[in-house]
N, C-alpha and C positions, 0 to 999 in steps of 0.2 A: 568505667572507661579504662581502668588499669588492666583488666583482663583482655581488652581488645588490643591495646597498644603495649603488649609485653615486648621483651627484648627480641624474640623471634620475629614478630610482626614488624617491629621497627627496623630490624635488619633487612627484611625483604623490601620494605618501602624504600629504604635508603639505597639498596642495590638496584631497584627499579629506576629510581631517580638518577643514580650514577650512570646506568646503562643508557637511559634516555639522553642524558647530557653528552655522553660519548658518541651516541648515534647522531645527535644533532650536529656535533662538531665535526665528525668524520664523514658522515653520509649526507648531511644537509637536513634542513627542517622538514621537508616533505616526507622523507623516509622515516625520520624520527616520529613525526606525527602519525604516519600510517601504522607504524609499529605500536604506538600507544593506542590508537583507535582499535586495532586488531586485539590488543590485550584487553581493552575495556569491553569489547564485544564478547570475548571469551568469558570474561568475568560475569557479565550479565547472564550469559547462557548457563554457566555453572551455578550462579546465585539462584536462578529459577529452579534448576534441577535439585540443588541442595534443599531449598525451601520446600519443594514438593515432596522430596524424600522424607524430610522431617515430618511433614504433615501426614504422609501415608503411615509412617511408623507410629505416630501419635494416635491416629485414627484406628489403626489395627489394635492398639492397646485398649481402646474402648470397646472393640468388638469381640476380642478373645478374652474369655474369662480367666482371671488371674489364677484361679484354682486349677484350671486345666494346665496352664504353663507350669505352675508349681508341682503338680502331680507328675507330669511327664518329663519336665526339664529341670526341676528344682533339685536341691541338695539331696533329698530323700530318694530321688530317682536313680542315683548311683550310675552304674554302667549303662543302664537303659537310657538315661538322660544324655550321656556322652555319645552313645550310638545314634540316638535320634537327632542330637545336635549336629553330629557330623553329617548325617544324611540331609538334614535341613540346609546346612551350609553348602554342601555339594550341589544341591538342587536350587540354590538361590541364584537367580540371574542378576546381571547388571554390574554396574561400576561400584566402587567403594562408596560413592555418594548415595547410592540406593541401598546397598547391603548393610553398611555399618549402622545407620540409624535403625534399621529393622532389628539387627542383633542387639543393639543397645536397648531398644524397647523391650525385647524379650527378657533381657537381664534385669531391667527395672521391674518387670512383671513377676519375677521370681525364678527365672532360669539361673542355674548355678554358674559360678565362675568357670569350673571345668567344662561344663556344657558350652558356655560361651566361647571358650578357647577352642574347643573342638569345632564349633560352627565356623569361626573365623579362619581357622587353619584349613578346613575342608573347602571353604569358599575360595581361598587363595590357591589351593593346590588342585582341586578337583571340579571346580565350577563348570557345570554343564554348558553354561552360556559361552564359556571361553574355548571349549574343546574344538568346535569346528574351525574357529579362527587359528588356533594353535596348530591344528593339523594342516591347514592350508599354508601357513607360513613356515612351520618347522618340519612338516612332513608327518604322515601317518605313523610310521615306525617310531619316530622320536616320541610322538604324543602317546602312543600305546605304552611304550617303555616308561615314560614319565608317569602316566596314570597308575600303572601297575606298581611301580616302585614307591609311589606316594600314598597308596591306599591305606596303609596302616598308620601313617603319620598323624592324622587328626585324632585318632584314638590314643596314640602315644602322647600327643600333646595334652589331651584331656586328662590322661592319667598323671602326667607330670604336674599339671595344674592342680589336680586333686591332692597331690602330695605337698605342693608348695603353698597352697592356700592357707592352711593353718600356721605356717611358718612365717609368712610375710604380712 
């Protein structure tokens, strides 16, 4: 129970309670309850999404041989692992609720820390699932410049992680 109710969680619960009370006092009970209901609905939606993502990541671990992950993404894979990790990260669609459990599962299966860093960095900067939305909102020119200027960053992040790993 201590890990569930740590100081961060307790802070968010108290902030939500405080905002609920402020909304109740300033906007009335109907608005405050509507906000709370909306928040609980959002919570349930994301709880199902997170639970499903965790299940998918766990099931993938049972289907993908650990030896394969260790060979291509493990510590001995070196730059090849970082490059493959960056490619996998850039090609991974979805929200953090879907992508992060997948990356965590690969790391638990033997992917190296530098490879994991490259995956997460590529997913954040180059994710193919985000590119159409980014282009629609920020424009094609901006998106093209952002993608080109960010291409090397996952590899650089993997290299820095490779340097830092034995030090930390």
